[in-house]
C-alpha positions as CSV (number, residue, x, y, z in Angstrom):
1,M,78.0,160.3,115.2
2,S,77.2,162.0,112.4
3,I,79.2,160.9,109.0
4,Q,81.2,163.6,107.4
5,M,81.2,163.2,103.6
6,T,83.0,165.4,101.0
7,G,87.1,165.0,100.6
8,P,88.8,167.5,99.5
9,R,89.6,166.5,95.9
10,S,86.7,167.6,93.0
11,L,84.0,165.6,92.8
12,G,83.6,166.1,89.5
13,K,86.1,164.1,88.6
14,A,85.0,160.4,86.5
15,R,86.9,158.0,88.1
16,R,89.0,158.2,90.8
17,T,92.3,156.2,92.0
18,V,92.9,154.8,95.3
19,L,96.4,154.0,96.6
20,L,95.8,150.4,98.3
21,T,98.4,148.7,100.4
22,G,98.6,145.2,102.2
23,A,96.7,144.4,99.0
24,S,98.0,140.7,99.6
25,G,96.8,140.7,103.3
26,V,93.2,139.3,104.4
27,V,91.5,142.4,104.1
28,G,93.5,144.1,101.6
29,R,92.8,140.5,99.1
30,A,89.2,140.9,99.8
31,L,89.1,144.7,99.4
32,L,90.7,144.2,95.2
33,P,87.4,143.2,93.8
34,R,85.5,144.9,96.0
35,L,87.1,148.2,94.7
36,R,86.1,147.8,90.9
37,D,84.8,151.1,90.6
38,F,88.0,153.0,91.5
39,D,91.4,152.7,89.7
40,V,93.5,150.7,91.8
41,V,97.5,151.6,92.8
42,C,98.5,148.8,95.2
43,L,102.0,149.1,96.3
44,V,103.4,146.0,96.4
45,H,106.5,145.3,98.8
46,R,106.5,141.0,98.4
47,S,103.6,139.5,97.4
48,P,102.2,140.3,93.7
49,V,98.6,140.8,93.1
50,S,96.6,141.5,90.0
51,G,93.1,142.5,88.6
52,P,91.4,144.5,85.5
53,N,91.4,147.7,87.1
54,V,94.9,146.9,89.7
55,T,98.2,148.4,88.7
56,T,101.4,147.7,91.0
57,V,104.2,149.8,92.4
58,P,106.7,148.4,94.1
59,G,107.6,149.9,97.2
60,D,108.1,149.7,100.9
61,V,105.7,151.7,103.6
62,A,108.7,151.3,106.4
63,E,110.8,153.3,103.7
64,P,111.1,157.2,103.8
65,M,108.5,157.8,100.0
66,F,107.7,154.2,100.2
67,G,111.8,153.7,98.8
68,L,110.5,155.8,95.2
69,A,112.4,157.9,93.8
70,E,111.3,161.7,94.1
71,P,110.2,162.2,90.6
72,A,108.4,158.2,90.7
73,Y,107.3,159.7,94.2
74,A,105.5,162.9,92.9
75,E,103.9,161.4,89.8
76,L,102.0,158.6,92.4
77,A,100.9,161.4,94.2
78,A,99.7,163.9,91.7
79,R,97.0,160.5,90.3
80,V,96.1,159.5,94.0
81,D,92.3,160.8,95.6
82,A,92.5,158.5,98.5
83,V,94.8,156.2,100.3
84,I,93.6,152.9,102.3
85,H,96.0,151.6,104.6
86,C,96.0,148.0,105.5
87,A,99.9,147.5,105.5
88,A,100.7,145.6,108.5
89,V,102.8,143.3,110.9
90,T,100.1,141.6,112.4
91,S,102.3,138.8,114.3
92,F,101.6,139.0,118.1
93,N,105.4,137.7,118.3
94,R,107.8,139.8,116.6
95,I,110.9,141.2,118.5
96,D,112.8,142.1,115.4
97,G,111.3,145.6,115.2
98,S,109.2,145.3,112.5
99,L,106.3,145.9,114.6
100,E,107.5,149.6,115.1
101,A,108.9,149.7,111.6
102,T,105.6,149.1,109.6
103,N,102.8,149.6,111.9
104,V,104.0,152.8,113.5
105,T,107.3,154.5,111.0
106,G,105.0,152.8,107.9
107,T,101.8,154.8,109.3
108,E,104.1,157.9,109.6
109,H,105.3,157.5,105.7
110,V,101.8,156.6,104.2
111,A,100.3,159.8,106.3
112,A,103.0,161.8,105.2
113,F,102.1,161.0,101.4
114,A,98.4,161.5,102.1
115,A,99.0,164.8,103.1
116,T,101.5,165.3,99.4
117,A,98.3,163.8,97.7
118,G,95.5,166.1,98.7
119,A,93.8,162.5,99.9
120,V,91.6,161.3,102.4
121,L,93.6,158.5,104.9
122,Y,91.5,155.3,105.6
123,H,93.4,153.5,107.9
124,V,92.6,150.1,109.1
125,S,93.5,149.7,112.6
126,T,92.2,146.9,114.8
127,A,89.1,146.3,117.2
128,F,91.5,145.1,119.6
129,V,93.9,148.6,119.6
130,D,93.0,148.4,123.6
131,T,94.1,145.0,125.0
132,T,96.1,144.4,127.8
133,A,97.6,141.5,129.5
134,D,96.0,139.2,132.4
135,G,98.6,137.9,134.0
136,D,101.2,136.3,132.3
137,R,98.8,134.9,128.8
138,G,98.4,138.2,126.3
139,R,101.6,139.5,126.7
140,T,102.7,139.0,123.6
141,A,100.0,140.9,122.3
142,V,100.1,143.8,123.7
143,G,102.8,144.8,122.0
144,Y,100.8,144.5,118.8
145,A,98.0,146.5,120.3
146,A,100.7,149.2,121.7
147,S,101.7,149.2,117.5
148,K,98.6,150.2,116.4
149,S,97.2,152.5,119.2
150,A,100.3,154.2,118.3
151,A,99.5,154.1,114.6
152,E,96.4,155.8,115.4
153,D,97.9,158.6,117.0
154,V,100.0,159.1,114.0
155,V,97.0,159.4,112.2
156,R,95.1,161.7,114.3
157,S,98.0,164.3,114.7
158,S,99.1,164.1,110.4
159,G,96.6,166.7,110.1
160,V,95.3,164.8,106.9
161,P,91.4,164.5,106.5
162,H,91.3,160.6,107.8
163,V,89.1,157.9,108.6
164,I,90.3,155.2,111.0
165,L,88.5,151.5,111.3
166,R,88.5,149.1,113.6
167,P,88.1,145.5,112.6
168,S,87.2,142.6,114.6
169,V,88.9,139.1,113.9
170,V,88.7,138.8,110.0
171,I,87.4,135.3,108.9
172,G,86.7,134.3,105.7
173,D,84.1,135.4,102.9
174,S,81.0,134.5,104.4
175,V,79.7,132.3,101.5
176,T,82.8,131.0,100.4
177,G,84.9,131.0,103.2
178,E,87.8,132.2,101.3
179,I,90.5,134.0,102.9
180,A,94.3,135.2,102.3
181,A,95.8,133.2,104.9
182,F,94.4,131.4,107.8
183,Q,94.0,133.1,111.0
184,G,94.4,132.8,114.6
185,L,90.6,131.6,115.0
186,H,91.6,128.6,112.0
187,Q,94.5,127.8,113.7
188,V,91.8,126.8,117.2
189,A,90.0,125.0,114.9
190,A,93.2,122.5,113.9
191,G,93.6,121.7,117.5
192,L,90.2,121.0,117.9
193,F,90.3,118.7,114.8
194,A,93.7,117.0,116.1
195,G,92.1,116.2,119.5
196,I,94.9,118.7,121.6
197,V,92.0,120.8,123.4
198,P,90.7,119.2,125.7
199,M,89.6,122.1,127.9
200,I,89.4,125.6,127.5
201,P,89.9,127.6,130.2
202,F,87.1,130.5,129.9
203,D,83.4,131.3,130.1
204,P,81.1,129.5,128.1
205,S,79.4,132.5,127.9
206,W,81.7,135.0,126.8
207,P,81.2,136.7,123.0
208,I,83.8,135.9,120.9
209,D,83.8,138.4,118.0
210,F,84.5,137.8,114.3
211,I,83.5,139.4,111.1
212,P,83.6,138.0,107.7
213,A,86.4,139.8,105.2
214,D,83.7,140.7,102.8
215,I,82.0,143.0,104.7
216,V,84.7,144.5,106.1
217,A,85.8,145.0,102.3
218,D,82.4,146.8,101.6
219,A,82.2,149.2,104.6
220,I,85.3,150.0,103.6
221,A,84.4,150.6,99.8
222,C,81.3,151.9,100.9
223,L,83.1,154.7,103.2
224,V,85.4,155.6,100.2
225,E,82.6,155.6,97.3
226,H,80.9,158.3,99.9
227,R,84.3,160.3,100.1
228,V,84.0,160.4,104.3
229,S,86.5,162.1,105.4
230,E,86.4,161.6,109.1
231,G,85.1,159.3,111.7
232,E,86.4,156.1,113.8
233,F,84.1,153.2,113.1
234,W,84.3,149.8,114.9
235,L,83.5,147.1,112.2
236,S,82.5,144.0,114.5
237,A,79.8,141.4,115.3
238,G,79.1,143.9,118.9
239,E,75.8,142.6,119.6
240,Q,75.3,140.0,117.0
241,A,78.9,137.9,118.7
242,L,78.3,134.3,119.0
243,R,79.4,132.7,122.7
244,L,82.1,131.0,122.8
245,D,80.6,128.0,123.7
246,E,78.2,128.5,120.3
247,G,81.5,129.3,118.0
248,V,83.1,125.6,119.4
249,A,80.2,124.2,118.6
250,V,79.7,125.2,115.0
251,A,83.7,123.6,114.6
252,V,82.3,120.6,116.4
253,E,79.7,119.9,114.3
254,L,81.6,120.5,111.2
255,A,84.1,118.3,112.5
256,G,81.2,115.3,112.8
257,D,80.1,115.9,109.1
258,L,83.5,114.9,107.8
259,G,83.9,112.2,110.0
260,V,86.5,113.7,112.4
261,R,85.9,112.3,115.7
262,V,86.3,115.4,118.3
263,D,85.1,115.3,121.9
264,V,83.4,118.5,122.6
265,P,86.3,120.8,125.1
266,R,85.6,121.4,128.8
267,F,84.9,124.6,129.7
268,V,87.1,125.5,133.2
269,P,86.8,128.8,135.1
270,P,90.6,130.6,134.4
271,E,91.8,130.6,137.8
272,M,91.2,126.8,138.4
273,F,93.0,126.6,134.8
274,D,95.9,128.9,136.0
275,R,96.2,127.4,139.4
276,L,95.3,124.0,139.4
277,I,95.1,122.4,135.8
278,G,97.3,124.3,133.5
279,P,100.7,124.0,135.1
280,V,100.1,119.9,135.6
281,F,98.8,119.6,131.9
282,L,100.9,122.0,130.1
283,D,104.2,120.4,131.5
284,A,102.8,117.1,130.6
285,L,102.4,117.9,126.8
286,P,105.5,117.3,124.0
287,G,106.9,120.7,123.1
288,K,105.6,121.4,119.7
289,I,102.0,120.5,120.9
290,R,102.6,122.7,124.1
291,R,103.1,125.7,121.9
292,N,100.2,125.0,119.9
293,V,98.2,124.8,122.7
294,L,100.1,127.9,124.2
295,R,99.2,129.7,121.1
296,M,95.5,129.2,121.0
297,L,95.2,130.4,124.9
298,E,96.8,134.0,123.4
299,F,94.3,134.2,120.8
300,F,91.7,133.1,123.3
301,T,93.3,135.4,125.9
302,T,93.7,138.5,123.5
303,Y,90.0,138.1,121.7
304,L,87.8,137.2,124.1
305,Q,88.7,140.4,126.4
306,S,87.5,139.1,130.2
307,G,83.5,138.9,128.1
308,R,83.0,142.0,126.9
309,L,81.2,143.0,124.2
310,K,82.5,145.1,121.2
311,P,81.1,148.2,119.8
312,S,79.9,148.3,116.2
313,S,79.2,150.7,113.9
314,L,77.4,148.4,111.4
315,D,74.1,149.8,112.3
316,Q,75.4,153.2,111.3
317,L,77.4,152.5,108.2
318,A,74.0,150.7,106.5
319,A,73.1,154.5,105.7
320,L,76.0,154.3,103.6
321,G,74.5,151.0,101.8
322,V,77.0,148.6,103.8
323,R,75.7,145.2,104.3
324,P,74.1,144.2,107.1
325,L,76.1,141.3,108.9
326,P,74.8,137.6,107.7
327,D,74.1,135.0,110.2
328,Q,77.3,134.2,112.2
329,R,77.0,130.1,112.5
330,A,76.8,130.7,108.7
331,S,79.5,132.8,108.2
332,L,81.9,130.9,110.3
333,R,80.5,127.7,109.3
334,S,81.3,128.6,105.8
335,S,85.5,130.1,106.8
336,L,85.7,126.8,108.9
337,E,84.5,124.4,105.4
338,Y,87.0,126.2,103.3
339,W,89.7,126.0,106.5
340,A,89.2,122.2,106.2
341,E,88.9,121.6,102.1
342,Q,92.4,123.2,102.0
343,S,94.0,121.8,105.1
344,G,92.7,118.1,103.4
345,Y,89.7,116.9,105.5
346,G,87.7,117.2,102.1
347,Q,84.2,118.1,101.0
348,A,82.0,118.9,104.0
349,V,78.3,117.6,104.3
350,T,76.2,120.7,103.6
351,E,72.7,121.4,105.7
352,T,71.0,120.2,102.6
353,E,72.9,116.7,102.0
354,K,72.0,115.9,105.7
355,A,68.6,116.3,105.5
356,A,68.0,114.1,102.2
């Protein structure tokens, strides 16, 4: 697929203005410093954001016209050249209607704004948009996936020039590990460190796909900078994804470097766990630990996808100058080191220090 460039606005404009939704989230926070060559207007619902080229407008994507008065809405639309839509509810187990209100209806409102502004819409979806349940496990993820799939349909049917981006599991910055909010992968590491993951009911050879937040931000920013106005791109590791046992080994090694004794989890066939081990093992756990284990099983079920590799568009996007995917082990190590430090485990021992 060729990359279509040149949006609807004049190419002669010296400095462009981008409306960013979800600026306080994982992808939004990583994007802000990368959008240094734009004037960025952040639609802020709760958490404040700031930056040298950033202004904020209080509003809510779930509300028509973002809850703005008509003159303010029109003034904002007149300023904006591109819209990056990151705002989304990502929690799997929401039953309060916020998945649909934010992820679907909110996307309708964002698409309507892009149409009014004559702007290209860069819609951030998920690489797990086609997630399905595997028996009882994975059911809570289906609602989230369905809301993201419906949001993509909204964008496609809106009539506005648009780009759909599907990031995989987003981890911290590939160098610093910094991330706006800890994700499911960090919860798995917490379980390993706490010793409540004696077994993992999945094939150790299955790929676990993740991508650093700074690479996601670079890809999105490059598409906006080059005025790409159509296409659907997978921001994932693809064939470079680590095996599940390789990812677990990174976490176990880090624990050892921090002086935390962790037994390597035993991998067991999923059908054996569900039929023989799970009923006994889970029922014997205290309530809080049982809920944590179930959340980790939900994470693995959702993101392993029965051993299937995700497609990746990173090689295609390299033509725009998007940075290549860094070493997956090093990126995961950086992300887990940041989590460990923030969680009170102290400073990790680096490879250089160990060699010395």
